[in-house]
N, C-alpha and C positions, 0 to 999 in steps of 0.2 A: 387163609394166610397163616403163617407160622410166627410165633414169637412176638406177636403184637407189633409187627413192623409196618403196618399200614398207616399211612399218614396222608391227610387230605391236603388240598392245594393251599389253603390259607392258614394252616397251622391251628385249626380250631379243635383238633383232636377227634374228629369223626369224619365219615366218608360221604356224608349226604351231598355236599356240593360237588364232589368229584363224580358221584353217580348221576347227579342231575346233568352235568356237562356231557356225560356219556350218553345218557338217554335222549337228550335233545339232538336230533339229527342235524339241525341247522348249523351246528358248530363247524361243520366241514363244507358248508355250501359257499360257493363264490358269491360275494355280495350278500352274505347272510348276516343275521344278527349275531353279535358276540357280547357276552356279558362284560360290562365295564369292571375294571379292577376295583377292589375294595380298599386296597392300601397300596403303599409304594411298592411292595414286593410283587404285587399282582398287576402292576401297571405296565403296559407295553413299553419297551425301550426302543429307541431308534437312533440311527446314524443319519445325519442330514447335512448337506452342503459339501461341495467338493473342495472348497477352500475356506471354510469357516464363514465369517460374516459376509453378507451380501455386499457387492460393490455397486449395486443399483442405487438410485437416488432414494432418499427417505419417502418422498411423495409417491413414487411408483411402487415402492415396497408396501407402503400403507394401502395403496389401492388394491394391489394384488392380494395382500393379506385380508383386506375386507371382503374381496370377492371370494377367496377361499373359505373364509368364515361363513359367508352366506350360503355357499354350496354345501358346506358341512351341516349347517342348520337345516337346509332343505332336505338333505339326506336323512338327518335325524328324525324329521317329521314323518318320513316314510318308514321309519323303523329300521333304517339301515345306516345308522350313524357310525362313524369311525370309532375305533377303540380308544379309550382314554390313554394318554401318553404322558411320560415324563417330559421335562424340557429336553430339547434336542441336545445330543451330546456334542455335536460339532456344527454350530451355526443353525441358521433357519432358512437356507437357500432352497427355493422351490425349483421345479423343472423349468418354469417360465423364466425365472431369473438366470438359471444356468444357461439357457439358450440366448438370453439377452447379452450376457457377458461373453458369449462365444466359447464357454468351457465345454458344454455338452457336445457340440459337433466334433470338437477336437478329440474328446474322450471316446466318442463312438468310432471315429476313424482309428484311433489307437487300439481299441478293443478288436476291431476287425482284422488287424494285422498281427495280433499277439497269438502265441501258442504256449500251452502249458508244458510241463515237463514230459508229458506223454505225447506231445505233438498235436494235441487237439486244440481247436479254436476256442478262444475265450467265450464263455457264455455271456451274451450281451445283456447283463443285468446290472442295474445301478444299485449297488448294495447300500449306498447312502439313503436310499428310499425304502429300505427293508426295516420293518418294525417287528420286534419279537417279544415274547413273554413266555417264561417258563411258569405255567399257571398251576400245575399240579405235579405231584410226585407220588410214587408208590414204592414201598420198600426202601426208603432213603438210607436206612442203616444196613442194608444188605449190599455188599460190594458188587456181587455178580448179577443181582437181579433188580437193582434200583432202576426205576423207569421214570422218565420225565416227559411230561406233555408240553410241547412247544407250540404255542399259537403264533402264527406269522401273518403279516400283512405286507403286501407290496404296493407301493404307491399310496394314494389316498383312497384306499378301499377297492382298488381294481381287482385284487384277488386276496382272499383269506383262506388259509388252510391250517391244518394241524398235523404235526408229525410227532412220533414217539421215539425217544432215544434213551438208551441205557447209559449208565455211568461208564461202561466199557467203551461205548461209542465216543464219548467225550475224550477218554484217554487215548483212543486210537487217533482221533483228530489231532490231539496235541502232539502225539508221537510223529505223525506225518509232517506237521509244520515245524517240529523241532528239527527233523532231518532237513527240511527245506531251509531253515535258518542257518544250519551248519554249512550248507552249500552257498549261502549268501543270497537267497532268493527274496527274503523278507527285509523290510526297512523299518523306519520309525513310524510311530502312529501318525495318522493324517492330522495336519494342523499343529504338529509339535516339532520343535527344533531340538528338544532334549529327550532323553530317555534311551532305553536300551534298543539296540538294533536287533531285530529278530523276533522270535515268538515270545508272547507274554508268559509269565509263570503260571503254571496250572494251580488253581485255587486249592490249597491243601485243606481248607475248611470244608471242602465238599467230600472229603474222604472220611468215612465213619470210624476208622480204626486208629486215629492219631491220639496219643496219650493226652495231648493238650485239650482235646475235645472231651476226653473222659474226665479230666480234672474240672472242666467247666460244667459238667453234668449234662453234656449234649450227645455224648457218644453212646455206644452200646451199653445196655444196662440202665440207661436213664429212664425216668418215668415218662408218662405221656406228655407232660409239659415240656420237658427237655427235648423229647423227640420232635415235638411240634416246632420248637424254636430252631432246632437243628435243620429241619426240613426247609423252614423259611430262609434261613441263612444260606443253606446249600443252594437253593434255587437262585437266590440273589447273586451269589458268587459265580455261579455258572453263567448267568446272564451277563455279568460284567466281563467275564472271560470271553464270551462269544463276541461281545461288542469290541473288545480289544483286538480280537482276531480279525474282525471286519475292517477295523481301522488300518490294520497293517496289510491287508490283502485287497482292498477295494479297487486299487488301481493296478493290480497285478494279475497275470493269468493264473497264478496259484489260487485265485478265488474260486476256480472251478471245483476244487475239493470241498470248499465250504458250501457251494451251491448244492453239491450232491448230498452233503450232510443235511441241508435244509430241504431236500427233495425239490429243488428248483431247477428248471430247465428252460431252454429257449422255446420249445413248443408249448410248454404249460403257460408261459407268459403270453405267447401268441394267442392261445385259445382262451385266455382269460377275458378278452374283450368280447367273446361270443357268449359269455355267461356259462351256466351249467355248474356241475359238481366236479371237484378235483379230489381224487383219492390218492392212494399210495403211488409213489414213483420209485424206481430203482432198477437195478440190473437183473435180468433173467436170461438164461440160455434157452433157446428154442431148438428142440431136437426134432421137430416135425418140419415137413416141407411147407414153407409159407412164402410170402412176398411174391415178387414177379417170377414168372417161370424162367426167364433168362437169368435171374439171379440165383436160382436154385442149383444150377450146374448139372449138366447132363453126364459128366464123367466124374467118377469118384477118385480123387487124388488127395494126397496129404494136404496140399494147399487148399483145395476146395472144401475139404472136410473141416479144416481148422477155421476157415473163413465162415463157413455155414454155422459153426458152433460157437462163434464169438458171442459174448454176452451182448444183449440189446437192452436199451433203456426203455422201460415199459411205464406207461402212464394210465392209471385207471381213471376213466371219466364216467359221466352220468349214464351212458348207455353203450359204451364201447371201451376197448383198450387200444390205445395208440402206441405204436412201437416205432422207435427210431434207433439208429445205430449208436449215437452218443447224445448226451444231454445238450450239446451245443448245436445239434442238427435240427433243422425243420423239415428235412426231406423224410417223409414217412416211409418206413420200411414195410409196415403192414398195419391193418386195422382189423380188430376182432370185435364183431358186434355181439352185444349181450341181448339175446331174444328170449322168448318164453320157453325155450328148450335149453337154456344155459345151465350147465352143471359143472361142478368141480369134483374131481375124483383123485384119490390117492392110490397110486399103483402099489401092488404088493411085491415084495421081494422074496424069492424062493428061500434064501437062507434064513430070513426072519420067520417065515412060515414054519420051516422045519424046526427051528429052536422053540417056537411057541407051541407047536404040536407036541414036542417032547415034554415040555413043561406041563401041558394039559394032561397028557397020559400019566405023567408022574403023580398028578393030583387027582386023577380019575375023572377029569372033565372031558369025556369023549364026545359030549354033545356039541362041542365047538368044531368038530371035524368037518361037518358039511359046510359051515360058514367059511372055513379056511380054503375051501376049494374055489371060492370066488376069485376072479382075477383082480377086481378092483372094488373099492368100497367108496360110497359117497363121502365127501368131506363135510364137516360142519365146523363152524367157528368155535373156538374155545370159549368165547363169550356166551355161548348159548347153553353150555352144559350146566350152568348154575352152581358149579363147585369151585372153580378157580377164580378167586377174587381178583387176582392180578389181571386175568383175561377180561373180567367184567369191567374193571376200571380203565383198562386201556383199549376197550372195544375189540378185544381179540387179538391185538397186535403183539402181546407178550403173554407168556404163561409163567406160572410160578414154578421154578425148578426145585424148590425146597432146599434142604441143606446140601444135597448132592445133585447138582444140575444134570449130571449124566446118568443118574440112577434109573435103571429100567423099572424099578418097583413103582415109580410114580407115573408110569405110562399106562394108559388103558390097554386092554387086550387088542383092541382094533389098531391103536397107534403102534403097538409093538410089532405088527405085521406089515407095516407100510414103510415105503422109502422115507428117509429122514428129511430130504428136501427136494423131492421130485413130485410134481402133481400135474394133472391133466385138466384142461378147460375145454369144454365142447359146447357148440350151439347147433342149430339146425343144419349148418353148412359143413362144419369140419371139427376136427379135434386137434388140439395142440398139446404137445408134451413140453413142459417147462421145468427148468431146474434152477433153483435159487442157490445162492452162495452158502447158505446155512439154513437150518430149520427155523430159526427165529425170523429171518426175512421171508421165508415161505409162509409162515403163519400170518405175518403182517399183510402179505399180498392176498392170501385167502380171506382174511377178515375184511379187507377193503372191498374185494370183489363181491363177497356175500352181502355186505352192507349196500353196495350199489345195486345188486340184483334185487334186493327186497324193495328198493324204491324205484326201480326202473319201470317206466310206464309201458315200455315195449316188452317187458318180461311177464306180463299178465295175460290172462285169457280175455280177449276182447269180443265184442258183439260180432256175429257172423263168422267167428274164428279168423278175423282179420289180423294182420300184423300190426295195424295201427289202431289207436284208441279213438273213442268218440271225442271230438273237439267241440267245445261250447263257445257261444258268442263269437262265431266266425263271420268274416266278411266274404260272402259268396255272391256271384253274379252270373246268370246264364247269358249266353251269347249265341244267337241263331244266325247261321250262314256265314260264309267266309269273309265277306266284306267287313263286317263288324269285328269278327274274331281277329283277323289279321291287322286291322287298325289298332286294336288294343294291344296286340303283341308288339307292333312297331313302336307304340308309345312306351311300353315297358322296356324294350330293348334299348331305345334311345336314352333311357335314364339309368341304364345299368352302370354300376360303379365297381363291382367286385367280381362277380362270376355269373355265368349263364350255363344252364344245363338244358340240353335238347335231346330228346329221345323220340325217334320217329321210325315208322315203317319205311317211309320214303322221304327224302329231303331234296328239294331242287334249289341249288344255290342261286339260280337266276330268277327266283320267284319275286314278283313285285308285291309288297305288302300293302301298298296303297295304289289306287287306280284313278285316272290313267297313270301308267307307270312312269316314274322318274328315277334316275340313277341313285338318288339319295336314299330312296326307300326300297331298293332291291336288296334281298336278304344277304347276299354275299358282301355287298358294300356296307351294309349295316354292321355285320359281324366284323369285318375288317376294320372299320372305323372304331368300334369299341375295343377290339384287340390292341390297336395302336394306342389307345388310351390306358392300357394296362389291365383291362378286363380279361379274365381267363374264360375261355369258351370250351366247354366239354360236350361232345356230340357222340351219341350212339345211334347207329342206323342198322337196320336189318340187312344181313348179308344174304342176298338171294342165291338160290341154288344155280339158277341159270337165267340169263337175260331173256331167253326164249320162253321160259316158264313164268317168270316174274320180271317184267321189264322195268326195273328201277335203277339198275347200274349204280350200285352202292360204291363201287371202286372209283367211278368218276366223281361221285359226291365227295368221297374222302380226299382224293388227290386235289380236287378243286379247292376244298376248304383249307387243308393244311398248307397249301401253297400261298394262302393269303397272308398268314402271319404266324410266327412261332407260338403265339399265345392261344392258338386254336388247336385243340386235340380231338382226334376222331378215332373211334373204335367201331369195327363192324362185328356183328354177331348173328348167328353162331358160326364157329369153325366146323364145317360140316363133317369132314373126315375125322377130325380130331375128337369131336364129341359124338359122332354118329347121329347127328340131327340133320335130317334131310327134308322132313315134311312140315316142321313147325316153324313159326315165325315170331319175332318180336313185333308185336302189333300195337304197343303203347304209342300214344301221341301226347307228348309232354314237353313243356317249356317252362323252366323256373328261372327267375331273374333275382339275383342277390339273395337267394334263399328266403325270399319274403313274399313274392307274388308269383303265382303259378297259373299256367293255362293247360287245360287238358280237355279231353273229349274225343270227338271223331275226326278232327282235322289235322292231317299231316301238313307240314310246311312244304308243299309240293305243288306241281302243276295240276290244273283241272279242278281245284277245290274252291277257288275264289268265285263268289257269286253273290247276288243280291236277292232280296225277297221276291223280286219280279221274275227271276229265272228266265231271262230272255234267251232266244235260240241263235240269234245272229249277231255279228259284230263287224259291220261294214262302215257305218257312218255314225257310230255312237258318240263321237266327239263332234256333234253337230250343233253345239251351243253357239249360236250366231253372235258375233261381236256387234258393236254399235253400228257398223256399216251394213249389217245384214249378211256378211259373208262368214262362212264357217272355216275353221282351220283346215289346211291341206297338208298332206304328207309331204315330207321333203324327199322328192324323187319317187318314182313309181315303185322301184324295188331297192332303192338305196337304203342302207342301214347305217345309222350313226354308230360311231365307235363305242359310245356309252349306252346304246340302246339295242334291244333285241330285234326290233323291226323298224318299219318306217316311222319317222318322228315328226312331230309338229310342236313348235314352240318349246323345244327341249324335253318333250315328253313323248311317250309312245302314242302313235296314232290309234292303234287298236287297244281296247280294254284287255283283250286276251291275246297278247302277241305270241307268235311262234307256236311252240308245242303246248302252250297254256290253253289254246283253243282246241278242245279235245272232245271226242265222242267215242267211248270205248265200245259202243255197239257198231261203230263203223270200222275203226282201226285201233289197234293197241299202240301204246307209246313204244317208240323205238329210236335208236340212234340218238340217245340223250346227250351225247357230246356236241350235238348241233341243236341247241334249244331254240335257236331263232328260226329254224325251218318248220313251216307248217306241216302238220301230219296229213292233212287232206285239203282238198279245194274248198275253202270256206264259202265260195260262190255257189256251190251245189249241194253242200251238206250242212245241216245245223250242228251246233254243239249240243252236248248233253248237259242240261242244267244239274247242279249239284246242291242238294239240301243237306245241311249238317247242323249239329248242335255242339257247342263248346261250353266250357266253364272256366271262370276266373276265380281263383281262391287267394286270399291274403291272410298272412299270419301263420297260425299253428298248422293248418292242413298243408301249407306249402312246405313246412319243415318235414312233415311226414313223407311228402313226395321226394324231397331231397334225400331222405334216408333210403327210399327205394332206389333212387338213381345211383347213389354212392355204393349201395350194396351190389348192384349190377355192374357198375364201373370197376370196382375193386375185384370182383370175381373174374371179369374178363382179363384184368392185368395179371391175375395169378395163373390163368390157364392158356394165355396166348403168348406166342413168341413175337415180341415187338422189336423192330430195329430202332425205334425212337423211344427214348426214355420219357415216360409219362407218369405223372404223380398219382399216388393214392389219394383218395378223397376222404375227408372226415365228415361224418354226419353232423349237422348243426344241432345245438341244444335248443330246448324250447325257449320261446320268448318268455320273459318274466311278465307278470301282470302289469307292472309299472311301464314296461316298454310297450306292451300292447296298447295301453291307454295313451302313453306319450306320443306314439307315432300313429295313432288313430287306425289301428289294425283290427279293430273289433267290429262286430256286426250282430245280427239277430239270429243267425243260422247255427244249427247243429250239423256238423259235417264229420264224416268218417271215410277215410280212403280204404278201398278194397282192391283186391287184385287176383288175377289168376297167375300162379307161379308154381313151378315144380322143379324136379331134379335138373333138367337140362338148362332151364332159364335162370335159376337162382342158385344152383349147386346144392340144393337141399335134398340129399340122396333119399331120405326116408320120409319126406314131408311134401305133401301136395296141398297148396292153398287154393281153394275155389270159393273164396268169400264173396265174390261177385254173384255167383249162382245162389249162394246162401241168402244173400240180400234180396235177390229177385224172388226167391221162393217164399221167404218170410213176409216180404212186403205184400205179395199177392194174397197169401194166407190171411194176413191181418187186415186186409182192406175192408172198408165198410160198404162202399157203393160203386167204386169206379176205378178202372185201370186204363191208362192210355199209354200205348207203346209205339215208338218209332224205331225201326231197326232195319239193317241192310238184309238180314236173313231171318227166316223163321223155320228152323229145323230142330224139332224137339219131340221127345217122348213118343217115339214110333219105332217101327222095324221095317227095314227095306233090304230085300235080297239076303236075308239071314243075318243082317247086321242090326244090332239093337242100338238105338240112339238113347244114350243114358242120361243126358241132362233132363231135369224134371220140371222145367218151366211149363210145358204143355200140361203135364199132369197136375201141377198146382192150379192152373186155370180151370181144369175140369173139376177138381175138388171144390174150388170156390164156387163154381156155378151150381154144382149139386147142392151145396149148402144153401145157396140163395133160393134154389127151387124148394128145398125142404122147409126153409124158414119163411118162404113167401115174402122175401124182401127184394127191393130194387137193387140190381147190380148189373153192370155192363163192362165189357172190355172192347175198346176200339184200338185196332192194330193197323198201322200204316207201314207198308213195305214196298219195295220196288215192283214194278210190273213184271220185270224180267231181270235176271242177273246181268251185271255189267260186263259182259264178255263179247268179243266180236263174233261175227257170223250169225246168220239166221238159225233159229232153233232146229230146223230140219237139215242143216248142213252136216255132211258126214264127219267133219272135224269139230262139231259143236257138242261133244260128249259131256263136257263139264257143265254146259248150260242145261242140257237135258237132265243130268243127274241132280243138279240143285233144284230144278223145277219139280222133278219127281219127288224128291225128299220133302219139299215144302208142301206139295199137295197131300202127300201121305201124312204129314203132320197136321194139316188143317182139315181136310174133308174126304180124302180118298183112302180106302182100306179100313180094316176093322180096328187098327190102332190109332186112327186119326182122332182129333178132338171131337169132330162132329159125330163120328160113329160111336164113340164112347158115351156121348150124351144121349144120342137117339136110342141106344140100348136101354137107357134108363127112362125112356119116355119123355125126354126133355127136348124141346125145340131149340137148337143151338143159336138160331138167328135172333132169338129173343134176348140173348145174353152176349154174344160175341160177333164182331163184324170185322172184316178186313177191307182195307182201302189202299189205293195207289194214287200217284200224281202224274199228270201229263200236261204239257204246254204246247202251244202252237205259235207260229210266226210266219213271216214272209221272207223268202230268199230274195237276193238282189234282182232276180229275174221277175219278181212279182208272184212266183208260184208259192202256194201255201205249203207249209211243212209242219211236221209235228215230231215230238220226241218226248219220252218219259222224263219226268224230273226224278233223278236218281236219289233215292232215300239212302243216305249213308249215316244218318244219325243212329246213335245207340243210347236211347233214353227211355225211361219209364216214369210216369207220373201216377201217383196213387192218391185218390181222394182229394186231390188238390192240396195235399198236406206234405207229401214226401216225393222227392224226385231222385232218380238214379241216372247219372250222366257219366259216360265213359267211352271206352274204345271197344267194349266187348259185344260181339254179335250174339244173336240167339242161335247158336249151333254148337256142335261138339268141340270144335277147335278153340272157341273162346271161353266156354263155360266149364270145361273139365278141369282146368288148372295145370295138367301135365302136358298140354299141347301148346297152343299159342299163348304168349304172355300178354296180359291185359291190365288195364287200370280203370277204375270207376270210383265215383264219389257218391255217397248217400247223403242227401241234403234235406234237412227238415227245418223249416223256418218257425221260430217261436213268435214272430210277429203275426198274430192271428187276426184275420179280418172277417167280418160278417158276410156270409154268402148263403147260397141255397143248394141243396143236394137232394134229388128225388122229391122236390116240392116242399121240403122242410128246411127250416133254418139250420145252418151248419157252419161251424167255424173252420176256415181254411187258412193255410199258410200263404203269405204274400208271394214267396219265391215260386212255389209250385203252381199256384193259381195263375199268376201273371204269365208264366211260361206256357201253360196249357192254352190259355186264351190267345196268346200271341201266335202260337203254332196253328191253331184252328182258324184264326182269322186270315193268316197268310195262305193257308191251303184253300180257303174259300174265295180268294181273290181280292180281299180287302187291302187297302193301302196301309200297311202296318207302319211305314215310315211317317205317314201323316198322323197315324194314331199316336206315335211317340211325341210328335210335335204338339198335338192336341193335349196329351197328358202333361207334358212339361209346362204348357201355358196355363194349365188349370181349368181348361174348358170341361164342361160336363160331357159324360158319355152319351152317345146317341142311342136311339131305341134298338138298333141292330146290335150294338155292343152288349146291351143287356141280355140279349138272347143267349150269349155265350156263358153266362154265369152258371147255369145249371146244365151240365152235359147230359143229364138223364131226362130232362124235360122234353116231352114229345114235340113241342114247338121248335126246339133246337134240333134234337136228334133226327126226328122223322121229317119235319117240314123244311128244315134247312140243310142239315148235314147229309142225310141219306138222299133227299130229293135232289140236291145239287149234284151228288155223285152219280145218281142214275141219269139225270138229264145230260150231264157232260159226257157220260159214256155213250149215250145214244147219238149225240151230235158228232163225237169223234169217229164213231163207227160209220156214220152216214157220210161224213165229209172225206175221210181219209182212207176208207177201205174201198179198194177197187172191186 
């Protein structure tokens, strides 16, 4: 600082308190702690009441005041009390009182109809509920570089933030309203019948060069004491001036200018209820292509160029930058995510480089030549260089210009070569070129972005190189098979209040979530009902290349859903010719409700997935529960279909558990003609259905927010690259739950959870980044396992070579390495892997058109036991018997057709899960093959769950602590596969009954009594029986 012009906020003559405020990051957090004022000058001031004194009865006012006081006391106990205030300037009217008197509704209607001088809508902010305090100042005696820290609070602590304004900003604000007063836009102060009409006088005591101040010893040349007194009086005068401006504009559309001064916008108030951090707001011009593709303009004309380069209002938030056209708008123009590749760059200008080079050569500094050849240099906040005190005290929002603000001698050599107010921001997806109105505003935005980036949890390097961090104390619940999964989804959907996100490979609108099916719980009816209640439904489905290749008919799904209600939005992805993506698919299975509860795993919301643990093959008389008279329900008409049902009905519900195309067997015939979901695919009298085994996961709290971020990133990318005829909104990723909210709404649990994914250039728009954190999680979990790995997966293609093609995912190699280590250390270790008997494609394996089936079977055999690159061959070359360490199993069921003939079919393993040591579980949508594990092919989601609720167990015959989540899941799966009644197990567990002896056998999966005498023996015995009975 120069000339001793640094003055702290309370006039004490030192900078300690100012620096403390800057160093504590919580000062800018929404709902964060704020230091109470120490005296009158540092106490927040407020405007309250639309008409002064309340017109409500004294008794009601007393009750409401008592309630408000109690709420404030409760908030203060949590460390989030409201800031100390002076007495209200105009009355004590609360929002409740305003509504009771009918003032607020009238005022809101009035605001919705008003337009300011530029034709923009009034920002719907009640300025009478805005509280402000000018807490600190820097360089108060410097006319051009005096900076003031304004702490603001809206409502009773709904949102708190800080903005920095120079003395010149105050003068510009006064000039604007002075011109408005001349035009007659401003009136008398609120609640006053006297006084000047128009703008209040600017406080002359805030200007440091008046001779009156000099005579009082407060102006330039005064000692430290006088400077401190002047700083305090200056802040107080400016506070009073701002309050007078508020009183004159609070009912007028001209308040928009004041809202911009305070960095207050409609979207920022809307986002305040979601929590999170609010940083800098203001106008920036975006010179890069962004927003929706249809908004970018395909033809370059003067009109489109001007429109594309109009300034946009930008809001820096905790992990993203939200962009709208104007502060009054809530329609998001674009969202820029701050990830772990976020950078800010300052572009160089050629003429600046030339001048600087000439200066360097004149001084003999030729060593700078190589650096000047760089096109861009990274930016860093002025607050970080440790030399500029103004930058330090204002968190980088202002720099000290010295005596000559425009002197180049005070610029660093790096700054001398860059554009004065142009900068670039980039993340893993894209790069935006932004232009501020001036260098000061640019520095403020850069400082705010850098501050956010340092605190952003998504900007760090996370375990497994995932985009999401590890979340502690999470509520996680495993769900096995479609019946329980869809039931829980139906419960959550029925309680949706705000929004629903669905991301599926295939979605069947006519899917019944509860069986026997009733119209109330059919998926399309559920979504329509919630949309009519105001819930926004956003759906992403995979856009198949051809119905002949992948019979999912996503266009039918889209048209069916968007025809239900305008609140349902659907996007299909990818656009094949536009992106050049023909071979890869969006394979995630995700449903998030109200950004709070999420369902993921292997289950799409589509036909063929609903099943129970018994995995029955037939569906002819499954509604045979007899009534009191001993008769069972009968279908209404032999082939008659109710208007609200897909098939024959009985008592208002579907007669069949699997009506229409839901009764499926992909080994018999593939789905087709999905526009007629009520038509059976084949004769259910002669062919069995193929049972479907799957695993899902329910997550509540913070992991659900991470999944929302994944969904919004995908949704917004599609909006930017696709040409949509219908206007669809950009989505904003939610902020994290606060610890108090997690506790208040009981969103916590005992699990540690982390979301992982496979994502790459085509699926996420990350041109130079491929995320394969799912494969990383599999590899590390296998490597760190102590005793046991249990895998269920639809495929097993890994670490081999076939026909000159190398299979690059390393899961098979990780299993080999872990087995070699176990052999070397002479420790007990096993891998149990359950996969389908044969891929779920139609036609026998020897059919000429069954090439896909033969290829997959060949790759799986080469991965497991055939060829020199298989797991078995690698182990045998080292003298290790693979059957002592790794085993593969499949599932099969039998039943009776209506004719009485026995029939059999495989239970199709569609789960994608791994359990390690009964401590850790990975559940998701990723298969063990190249498509799912590589990252640059199919897009996938998975969650790594580790329960901190440890229970006593046994592993390899020794005492061993296991996690409740993984252990109970593994026991549940194994008991189901061995034919135990797991539904009865749950009833027994809920009733508190003791486990039977058979259940105790499942505790230790390495015990020979379980593995050899029960598991392997049952598999061998069943195989022999099936071959004897069903092989001709």
